N, C-alpha and C positions, 0 to 999 in steps of 0.2 A: 138893469132891473134892481140891483141892490142899491146903487147910488141914488136912484130916483125915488126909492121907496115903493115902487110899483108892487112888490111882493106882498104888501099889506092887503092888496085887493084881490088876491087869488086864494083858492082853497088848497092847491097842490102845486108842486114844482116838478116839471118833467126834465129828464136828463137822458141824453143819448150817449152812451159810452162807446163810441166807435174805436175799436182796438183790434189787435191781431189774435189775442188768446183770451180764454176765460179768466185767467189770473190777472191779466192786464185790466179786464173789465172790473174786477173787484177793486184793484188799486185805484182806478179812475173814479169809481163811485165813492170809495172811502175818502178820497181827496175832496170830492165835491161836497160830501157831508161835513167834512172839516171846515170848508169855507162857509157853509150855511151856519154851522155852529159858531164860527168866529163872529159872524154878524148877528147871532142870536135869532136866526130865522127858523121858526118852528112850524114847518108845513109838511104835509104828506109828500113823500117822494114817489113819483111814478118813473120807473126806469123803462125807457121806451127804445124801440128799434134795435133790439138785441137780435143779432143774426150774422151769418156769413154767407158768402156767395162762392160758386164754383167757376164763375166766368168773370171777365173783366181784366184789368191790368194785374198781372201776377205779383207785382210789388206792392199792391194796395194792401192795407192792413186787414181788410175784411174778406180777402180771397183765400180759399183753401182748395186743396187738390180734388176732393171728391165729397159726395153726399154723406158718406159715413163719418168723415171728420166734422162736417157741418152739423150733423145730428149730435155727435158726441160733444162738441163745443157748446151747442145750445143747451143740452142737458146739464152739463157742468156749470154753465153760467147761471141757469135758473136756480140750481142748488146753492151756488155761492151767494147769489144776490137776493134770494127770497127773504132772508132775515132783515135786509136793509131797506126794502121799499114796500110801500103799501100795494103797489101794482107793478107788474112786469109784463111788457108786451114784446113779443118776438116779431120778426119780419122774415119773409121768405123771398129769397132771390134766386 
């Protein structure tokens, strides 16, 4: 998208920070923003697909032990990322 210049034809950029913890979400989004800044891309950031699941492969980064952890992570992540994106979308698994 960057090399082709396609970003010039969109209003916003979406990013899915799939990681294991809220802190890792913050680091991944900050790194993505650094890349956009490096290429001088000034677009609204939509942070999408924030969430964790209680089923699936236990070693997967998005798997947590129970719904309480899932809810806590979601709350922490929204708090951490709210200042960075124009929109944040959660997902429920």
